[in-house]
Jmol script that loads the backbone (N, CA, C; Angstrom):
load data "model"
ATOM      1  N   MET A   1      52.859  43.771  15.277  1.00  0.00           N
ATOM      2  CA  MET A   1      54.004  43.218  15.430  1.00  0.00           C
ATOM      3  C   MET A   1      53.871  42.077  16.297  1.00  0.00           C
ATOM      4  N   GLU A   2      54.403  40.958  15.882  1.00  0.00           N
ATOM      5  CA  GLU A   2      54.023  39.743  16.538  1.00  0.00           C
ATOM      6  C   GLU A   2      55.276  39.235  17.460  1.00  0.00           C
ATOM      7  N   ARG A   3      55.130  38.503  18.551  1.00  0.00           N
ATOM      8  CA  ARG A   3      56.185  37.957  19.140  1.00  0.00           C
ATOM      9  C   ARG A   3      56.596  36.658  18.689  1.00  0.00           C
ATOM     10  N   GLY A   4      57.626  35.925  19.057  1.00  0.00           N
ATOM     11  CA  GLY A   4      58.209  34.765  18.553  1.00  0.00           C
ATOM     12  C   GLY A   4      57.164  33.616  18.620  1.00  0.00           C
ATOM     13  N   GLY A   5      57.325  32.570  17.634  1.00  0.00           N
ATOM     14  CA  GLY A   5      56.460  31.636  17.507  1.00  0.00           C
ATOM     15  C   GLY A   5      56.226  31.162  16.085  1.00  0.00           C
ATOM     16  N   SER A   6      55.397  30.183  15.986  1.00  0.00           N
ATOM     17  CA  SER A   6      55.308  29.880  14.542  1.00  0.00           C
ATOM     18  C   SER A   6      53.988  30.286  13.944  1.00  0.00           C
ATOM     19  N   ASN A   7      54.041  30.772  12.661  1.00  0.00           N
ATOM     20  CA  ASN A   7      52.780  31.117  11.960  1.00  0.00           C
ATOM     21  C   ASN A   7      52.315  30.220  11.076  1.00  0.00           C
ATOM     22  N   ASP A   8      52.666  29.000  11.292  1.00  0.00           N
ATOM     23  CA  ASP A   8      52.230  27.792  10.447  1.00  0.00           C
ATOM     24  C   ASP A   8      51.623  26.692  11.163  1.00  0.00           C
ATOM     25  N   ALA A   9      50.264  26.515  10.933  1.00  0.00           N
ATOM     26  CA  ALA A   9      49.413  25.701  11.679  1.00  0.00           C
ATOM     27  C   ALA A   9      49.967  24.161  11.579  1.00  0.00           C
ATOM     28  N   GLU A  10      50.528  23.838  10.373  1.00  0.00           N
ATOM     29  CA  GLU A  10      50.739  22.246  10.192  1.00  0.00           C
ATOM     30  C   GLU A  10      51.611  21.741  11.329  1.00  0.00           C
ATOM     31  N   PRO A  11      52.785  22.359  11.722  1.00  0.00           N
ATOM     32  CA  PRO A  11      53.601  21.805  12.791  1.00  0.00           C
ATOM     33  C   PRO A  11      52.731  21.846  14.111  1.00  0.00           C
ATOM     34  N   LEU A  12      51.913  22.663  14.314  1.00  0.00           N
ATOM     35  CA  LEU A  12      50.881  22.459  15.450  1.00  0.00           C
ATOM     36  C   LEU A  12      50.141  21.087  15.454  1.00  0.00           C
ATOM     37  N   VAL A  13      49.642  21.024  14.085  1.00  0.00           N
ATOM     38  CA  VAL A  13      48.732  19.813  13.868  1.00  0.00           C
ATOM     39  C   VAL A  13      49.440  18.597  14.228  1.00  0.00           C
ATOM     40  N   GLU A  14      51.048  18.473  13.840  1.00  0.00           N
ATOM     41  CA  GLU A  14      51.764  17.353  14.156  1.00  0.00           C
ATOM     42  C   GLU A  14      52.125  17.190  15.526  1.00  0.00           C
ATOM     43  N   LEU A  15      52.245  18.408  16.136  1.00  0.00           N
ATOM     44  CA  LEU A  15      52.500  18.468  17.565  1.00  0.00           C
ATOM     45  C   LEU A  15      51.437  17.997  18.355  1.00  0.00           C
ATOM     46  N   LEU A  16      50.297  18.357  18.187  1.00  0.00           N
ATOM     47  CA  LEU A  16      48.900  18.196  18.718  1.00  0.00           C
ATOM     48  C   LEU A  16      48.543  16.631  18.407  1.00  0.00           C
ATOM     49  N   GLY A  17      48.760  16.367  17.429  1.00  0.00           N
ATOM     50  CA  GLY A  17      48.249  14.962  16.969  1.00  0.00           C
ATOM     51  C   GLY A  17      47.161  15.194  15.656  1.00  0.00           C
ATOM     52  N   GLY A  18      47.234  14.170  14.907  1.00  0.00           N
ATOM     53  CA  GLY A  18      46.049  14.009  13.928  1.00  0.00           C
ATOM     54  C   GLY A  18      45.179  15.215  13.558  1.00  0.00           C
ATOM     55  N   ASP A  19      44.137  15.247  14.197  1.00  0.00           N
ATOM     56  CA  ASP A  19      42.960  16.078  13.588  1.00  0.00           C
ATOM     57  C   ASP A  19      43.091  17.537  14.203  1.00  0.00           C
ATOM     58  N   ALA A  20      43.940  17.767  15.197  1.00  0.00           N
ATOM     59  CA  ALA A  20      43.667  19.043  16.078  1.00  0.00           C
ATOM     60  C   ALA A  20      43.950  20.305  15.209  1.00  0.00           C
ATOM     61  N   MET A  21      43.015  21.165  15.152  1.00  0.00           N
ATOM     62  CA  MET A  21      42.878  22.483  14.398  1.00  0.00           C
ATOM     63  C   MET A  21      43.031  22.114  12.820  1.00  0.00           C
ATOM     64  N   ARG A  22      42.842  20.959  12.224  1.00  0.00           N
ATOM     65  CA  ARG A  22      42.760  20.867  11.055  1.00  0.00           C
ATOM     66  C   ARG A  22      41.555  21.709  10.414  1.00  0.00           C
ATOM     67  N   ARG A  23      40.375  21.529  11.205  1.00  0.00           N
ATOM     68  CA  ARG A  23      39.227  22.058  10.751  1.00  0.00           C
ATOM     69  C   ARG A  23      38.936  23.564  11.399  1.00  0.00           C
ATOM     70  N   SER A  24      39.025  24.457  10.833  1.00  0.00           N
ATOM     71  CA  SER A  24      38.799  25.804  11.311  1.00  0.00           C
ATOM     72  C   SER A  24      37.266  26.224  11.399  1.00  0.00           C
ATOM     73  N   VAL A  25      37.008  27.250  12.172  1.00  0.00           N
ATOM     74  CA  VAL A  25      35.633  27.867  12.307  1.00  0.00           C
ATOM     75  C   VAL A  25      35.130  28.195  10.732  1.00  0.00           C
ATOM     76  N   VAL A  26      36.190  28.774   9.998  1.00  0.00           N
ATOM     77  CA  VAL A  26      35.818  29.060   8.728  1.00  0.00           C
ATOM     78  C   VAL A  26      35.246  27.946   7.819  1.00  0.00           C
ATOM     79  N   ASP A  27      35.976  26.674   7.972  1.00  0.00           N
ATOM     80  CA  ASP A  27      35.551  25.627   7.247  1.00  0.00           C
ATOM     81  C   ASP A  27      34.181  25.118   7.969  1.00  0.00           C
ATOM     82  N   ALA A  28      33.907  25.295   9.157  1.00  0.00           N
ATOM     83  CA  ALA A  28      32.669  24.640   9.738  1.00  0.00           C
ATOM     84  C   ALA A  28      31.481  25.697   9.251  1.00  0.00           C
ATOM     85  N   VAL A  29      31.761  27.042   9.217  1.00  0.00           N
ATOM     86  CA  VAL A  29      30.713  27.881   8.650  1.00  0.00           C
ATOM     87  C   VAL A  29      30.463  27.488   7.274  1.00  0.00           C
ATOM     88  N   ARG A  30      31.515  27.205   6.409  1.00  0.00           N
ATOM     89  CA  ARG A  30      31.158  26.960   4.980  1.00  0.00           C
ATOM     90  C   ARG A  30      30.441  25.627   4.885  1.00  0.00           C
ATOM     91  N   GLU A  31      30.645  24.742   5.807  1.00  0.00           N
ATOM     92  CA  GLU A  31      29.824  23.477   5.747  1.00  0.00           C
ATOM     93  C   GLU A  31      28.520  23.585   6.463  1.00  0.00           C
ATOM     94  N   GLY A  32      28.232  24.836   7.065  1.00  0.00           N
ATOM     95  CA  GLY A  32      26.839  25.067   7.665  1.00  0.00           C
ATOM     96  C   GLY A  32      26.783  24.676   9.097  1.00  0.00           C
ATOM     97  N   GLN A  33      28.064  24.384   9.616  1.00  0.00           N
ATOM     98  CA  GLN A  33      27.899  23.953  10.954  1.00  0.00           C
ATOM     99  C   GLN A  33      28.075  25.059  12.043  1.00  0.00           C
ATOM    100  N   TRP A  34      27.126  25.619  12.466  1.00  0.00           N
ATOM    101  CA  TRP A  34      27.144  26.985  13.155  1.00  0.00           C
ATOM    102  C   TRP A  34      27.466  26.875  14.614  1.00  0.00           C
ATOM    103  N   ASP A  35      27.505  25.792  15.237  1.00  0.00           N
ATOM    104  CA  ASP A  35      27.899  25.476  16.689  1.00  0.00           C
ATOM    105  C   ASP A  35      29.165  24.852  16.793  1.00  0.00           C
ATOM    106  N   PHE A  36      30.056  25.041  15.869  1.00  0.00           N
ATOM    107  CA  PHE A  36      31.393  24.476  16.012  1.00  0.00           C
ATOM    108  C   PHE A  36      32.260  25.228  16.979  1.00  0.00           C
ATOM    109  N   GLU A  37      33.098  24.297  17.668  1.00  0.00           N
ATOM    110  CA  GLU A  37      33.872  24.997  18.650  1.00  0.00           C
ATOM    111  C   GLU A  37      35.285  24.120  18.481  1.00  0.00           C
ATOM    112  N   PRO A  38      36.328  24.918  17.845  1.00  0.00           N
ATOM    113  CA  PRO A  38      37.682  24.315  17.725  1.00  0.00           C
ATOM    114  C   PRO A  38      38.151  23.774  18.996  1.00  0.00           C
ATOM    115  N   ALA A  39      39.028  22.852  18.750  1.00  0.00           N
ATOM    116  CA  ALA A  39      39.869  22.437  19.960  1.00  0.00           C
ATOM    117  C   ALA A  39      40.808  23.361  20.551  1.00  0.00           C
ATOM    118  N   GLU A  40      40.736  23.354  21.879  1.00  0.00           N
ATOM    119  CA  GLU A  40      41.727  24.077  22.668  1.00  0.00           C
ATOM    120  C   GLU A  40      43.098  24.172  22.129  1.00  0.00           C
ATOM    121  N   LEU A  41      43.699  25.309  21.986  1.00  0.00           N
ATOM    122  CA  LEU A  41      45.200  25.242  21.593  1.00  0.00           C
ATOM    123  C   LEU A  41      46.066  26.037  22.540  1.00  0.00           C
ATOM    124  N   PRO A  42      47.129  25.559  23.230  1.00  0.00           N
ATOM    125  CA  PRO A  42      47.713  26.511  24.155  1.00  0.00           C
ATOM    126  C   PRO A  42      48.409  27.691  23.557  1.00  0.00           C
ATOM    127  N   SER A  43      48.284  28.846  24.219  1.00  0.00           N
ATOM    128  CA  SER A  43      48.686  29.883  23.472  1.00  0.00           C
ATOM    129  C   SER A  43      50.061  30.182  23.239  1.00  0.00           C
ATOM    130  N   ARG A  44      50.884  29.286  24.049  1.00  0.00           N
ATOM    131  CA  ARG A  44      52.419  29.357  23.759  1.00  0.00           C
ATOM    132  C   ARG A  44      52.759  28.784  22.321  1.00  0.00           C
ATOM    133  N   LEU A  45      51.838  28.156  21.629  1.00  0.00           N
ATOM    134  CA  LEU A  45      52.090  27.467  20.403  1.00  0.00           C
ATOM    135  C   LEU A  45      51.682  28.299  19.161  1.00  0.00           C
ATOM    136  N   TYR A  46      51.125  29.735  19.432  1.00  0.00           N
ATOM    137  CA  TYR A  46      50.998  30.754  18.427  1.00  0.00           C
ATOM    138  C   TYR A  46      51.313  31.900  18.912  1.00  0.00           C
ATOM    139  N   ASP A  47      51.479  32.977  17.909  1.00  0.00           N
ATOM    140  CA  ASP A  47      51.763  34.300  18.242  1.00  0.00           C
ATOM    141  C   ASP A  47      50.799  35.189  18.879  1.00  0.00           C
ATOM    142  N   SER A  48      51.171  36.043  19.586  1.00  0.00           N
ATOM    143  CA  SER A  48      50.337  37.246  20.223  1.00  0.00           C
ATOM    144  C   SER A  48      50.586  38.324  19.239  1.00  0.00           C
ATOM    145  N   THR A  49      49.683  39.330  19.463  1.00  0.00           N
ATOM    146  CA  THR A  49      49.933  40.592  18.666  1.00  0.00           C
ATOM    147  C   THR A  49      49.802  42.034  19.756  1.00  0.00           C
ATOM    148  N   VAL A  50      50.565  42.902  19.305  1.00  0.00           N
ATOM    149  CA  VAL A  50      50.549  44.266  20.044  1.00  0.00           C
ATOM    150  C   VAL A  50      49.520  45.163  19.200  1.00  0.00           C
ATOM    151  N   ALA A  51      49.140  44.750  18.032  1.00  0.00           N
ATOM    152  CA  ALA A  51      48.125  45.540  17.227  1.00  0.00           C
ATOM    153  C   ALA A  51      47.066  46.008  17.925  1.00  0.00           C
ATOM    154  N   LEU A  52      46.792  47.218  17.771  1.00  0.00           N
ATOM    155  CA  LEU A  52      45.661  48.011  18.537  1.00  0.00           C
ATOM    156  C   LEU A  52      44.212  47.316  18.233  1.00  0.00           C
ATOM    157  N   PRO A  53      43.286  47.139  19.102  1.00  0.00           N
ATOM    158  CA  PRO A  53      42.179  46.525  18.908  1.00  0.00           C
ATOM    159  C   PRO A  53      41.366  47.424  17.915  1.00  0.00           C
ATOM    160  N   GLY A  54      40.668  46.834  16.856  1.00  0.00           N
ATOM    161  CA  GLY A  54      39.882  47.334  15.970  1.00  0.00           C
ATOM    162  C   GLY A  54      40.754  47.902  14.703  1.00  0.00           C
ATOM    163  N   SER A  55      42.237  47.931  14.836  1.00  0.00           N
ATOM    164  CA  SER A  55      43.055  48.427  13.714  1.00  0.00           C
ATOM    165  C   SER A  55      42.944  47.419  12.679  1.00  0.00           C
ATOM    166  N   ASN A  56      43.285  47.956  11.262  1.00  0.00           N
ATOM    167  CA  ASN A  56      43.471  46.996  10.250  1.00  0.00           C
ATOM    168  C   ASN A  56      44.415  46.031  10.365  1.00  0.00           C
ATOM    169  N   GLU A  57      45.466  46.371  11.187  1.00  0.00           N
ATOM    170  CA  GLU A  57      46.612  45.480  11.524  1.00  0.00           C
ATOM    171  C   GLU A  57      46.072  44.313  12.353  1.00  0.00           C
ATOM    172  N   LYS A  58      45.191  44.504  13.483  1.00  0.00           N
ATOM    173  CA  LYS A  58      44.645  43.607  14.311  1.00  0.00           C
ATOM    174  C   LYS A  58      43.647  42.520  13.400  1.00  0.00           C
ATOM    175  N   ILE A  59      42.785  43.174  12.666  1.00  0.00           N
ATOM    176  CA  ILE A  59      41.875  42.528  11.802  1.00  0.00           C
ATOM    177  C   ILE A  59      42.789  41.664  10.816  1.00  0.00           C
ATOM    178  N   ALA A  60      43.881  42.021  10.353  1.00  0.00           N
ATOM    179  CA  ALA A  60      44.627  41.265   9.432  1.00  0.00           C
ATOM    180  C   ALA A  60      45.242  39.926  10.165  1.00  0.00           C
ATOM    181  N   VAL A  61      45.765  40.147  11.524  1.00  0.00           N
ATOM    182  CA  VAL A  61      46.408  39.190  12.320  1.00  0.00           C
ATOM    183  C   VAL A  61      45.022  38.096  12.555  1.00  0.00           C
ATOM    184  N   MET A  62      43.925  38.621  12.874  1.00  0.00           N
ATOM    185  CA  MET A  62      42.714  37.763  13.157  1.00  0.00           C
ATOM    186  C   MET A  62      42.390  36.827  12.006  1.00  0.00           C
ATOM    187  N   ALA A  63      42.412  37.558  10.949  1.00  0.00           N
ATOM    188  CA  ALA A  63      41.965  36.940   9.446  1.00  0.00           C
ATOM    189  C   ALA A  63      42.966  35.811   9.429  1.00  0.00           C
ATOM    190  N   ALA A  64      44.283  36.098   9.438  1.00  0.00           N
ATOM    191  CA  ALA A  64      45.414  35.174   9.332  1.00  0.00           C
ATOM    192  C   ALA A  64      45.272  33.914  10.169  1.00  0.00           C
ATOM    193  N   ARG A  65      44.806  34.358  11.373  1.00  0.00           N
ATOM    194  CA  ARG A  65      44.678  33.106  12.408  1.00  0.00           C
ATOM    195  C   ARG A  65      43.537  32.314  11.897  1.00  0.00           C
ATOM    196  N   ALA A  66      42.366  32.760  11.446  1.00  0.00           N
ATOM    197  CA  ALA A  66      41.161  32.095  10.989  1.00  0.00           C
ATOM    198  C   ALA A  66      41.627  31.159   9.841  1.00  0.00           C
ATOM    199  N   GLU A  67      42.384  31.953   8.860  1.00  0.00           N
ATOM    200  CA  GLU A  67      42.735  31.036   7.763  1.00  0.00           C
ATOM    201  C   GLU A  67      43.509  29.689   8.042  1.00  0.00           C
ATOM    202  N   ARG A  68      44.382  29.927   9.111  1.00  0.00           N
ATOM    203  CA  ARG A  68      45.242  28.828   9.469  1.00  0.00           C
ATOM    204  C   ARG A  68      44.669  27.918  10.462  1.00  0.00           C
ATOM    205  N   GLY A  69      43.359  28.267  10.784  1.00  0.00           N
ATOM    206  CA  GLY A  69      42.768  27.350  11.779  1.00  0.00           C
ATOM    207  C   GLY A  69      43.091  27.527  13.235  1.00  0.00           C
ATOM    208  N   LEU A  70      43.686  28.622  13.565  1.00  0.00           N
ATOM    209  CA  LEU A  70      44.112  28.925  14.752  1.00  0.00           C
ATOM    210  C   LEU A  70      43.178  29.748  15.625  1.00  0.00           C
ATOM    211  N   PRO A  71      43.073  29.862  16.843  1.00  0.00           N
ATOM    212  CA  PRO A  71      41.968  30.627  17.812  1.00  0.00           C
ATOM    213  C   PRO A  71      42.220  31.950  17.366  1.00  0.00           C
ATOM    214  N   LEU A  72      41.086  32.796  17.287  1.00  0.00           N
ATOM    215  CA  LEU A  72      41.002  34.210  16.811  1.00  0.00           C
ATOM    216  C   LEU A  72      41.968  34.884  17.934  1.00  0.00           C
ATOM    217  N   TRP A  73      41.706  34.644  19.122  1.00  0.00           N
ATOM    218  CA  TRP A  73      42.228  35.521  20.291  1.00  0.00           C
ATOM    219  C   TRP A  73      43.469  34.730  20.867  1.00  0.00           C
ATOM    220  N   HIS A  74      44.385  35.567  21.368  1.00  0.00           N
ATOM    221  CA  HIS A  74      45.488  35.074  22.193  1.00  0.00           C
ATOM    222  C   HIS A  74      45.497  35.585  23.606  1.00  0.00           C
ATOM    223  N   GLU A  75      45.723  35.067  24.630  1.00  0.00           N
ATOM    224  CA  GLU A  75      45.680  35.516  26.031  1.00  0.00           C
ATOM    225  C   GLU A  75      46.587  36.792  26.150  1.00  0.00           C
ATOM    226  N   GLU A  76      47.787  36.853  25.386  1.00  0.00           N
ATOM    227  CA  GLU A  76      48.535  38.086  25.389  1.00  0.00           C
ATOM    228  C   GLU A  76      48.452  39.166  24.427  1.00  0.00           C
ATOM    229  N   ASP A  77      47.308  39.116  23.452  1.00  0.00           N
ATOM    230  CA  ASP A  77      46.967  40.156  22.607  1.00  0.00           C
ATOM    231  C   ASP A  77      46.757  41.382  23.275  1.00  0.00           C
ATOM    232  N   ARG A  78      47.099  42.558  22.563  1.00  0.00           N
ATOM    233  CA  ARG A  78      46.868  43.825  23.253  1.00  0.00           C
ATOM    234  C   ARG A  78      45.298  43.958  23.360  1.00  0.00           C
ATOM    235  N   LEU A  79      44.805  44.388  24.581  1.00  0.00           N
ATOM    236  CA  LEU A  79      43.297  44.569  24.873  1.00  0.00           C
ATOM    237  C   LEU A  79      42.870  45.901  24.812  1.00  0.00           C
ATOM    238  N   ASP A  80      43.778  47.008  24.930  1.00  0.00           N
ATOM    239  CA  ASP A  80      43.382  48.363  25.031  1.00  0.00           C
ATOM    240  C   ASP A  80      44.249  49.313  24.449  1.00  0.00           C
ATOM    241  N   TYR A  81      44.211  50.545  24.701  1.00  0.00           N
ATOM    242  CA  TYR A  81      45.189  51.556  24.245  1.00  0.00           C
ATOM    243  C   TYR A  81      45.968  52.102  25.219  1.00  0.00           C
ATOM    244  N   GLU A  82      46.062  51.501  26.432  1.00  0.00           N
ATOM    245  CA  GLU A  82      46.929  51.796  27.503  1.00  0.00           C
ATOM    246  C   GLU A  82      48.477  51.662  27.038  1.00  0.00           C
ATOM    247  N   LYS A  83      49.136  52.587  27.551  1.00  0.00           N
ATOM    248  CA  LYS A  83      50.558  52.807  27.262  1.00  0.00           C
ATOM    249  C   LYS A  83      51.095  53.027  25.893  1.00  0.00           C
ATOM    250  N   LEU A  84      49.921  53.463  25.066  1.00  0.00           N
ATOM    251  CA  LEU A  84      50.296  53.635  23.669  1.00  0.00           C
ATOM    252  C   LEU A  84      51.184  54.948  23.545  1.00  0.00           C
ATOM    253  N   LEU A  85      51.032  55.963  24.409  1.00  0.00           N
ATOM    254  CA  LEU A  85      52.022  57.134  24.137  1.00  0.00           C
ATOM    255  C   LEU A  85      53.362  57.087  25.053  1.00  0.00           C
ATOM    256  N   GLU A  86      53.470  56.059  25.768  1.00  0.00           N
ATOM    257  CA  GLU A  86      54.535  55.859  26.617  1.00  0.00           C
ATOM    258  C   GLU A  86      55.902  55.541  26.035  1.00  0.00           C
TER     259      GLU A  86
END
end "model"
wireframe off; spacefill off
backbone 0.3
color backbone group
């Protein structure tokens, strides 16, 4: 489950200007650039997830982020199994 925010990287590119996040880690790896570091992106501009670490849902969220050129991790992503049964 994702919290509010945009799932589309294009508005982020427009907001941050020109080349911000147009080139993802996936693109860099395909081009053989192994030391690529994407531009920092404020976490308020993309969704966090409550998906459990290591779950298929979390992997799908991270894959979707990579495909859109977003950072793989969000500072508010669930980090552990705490409060799972509450």
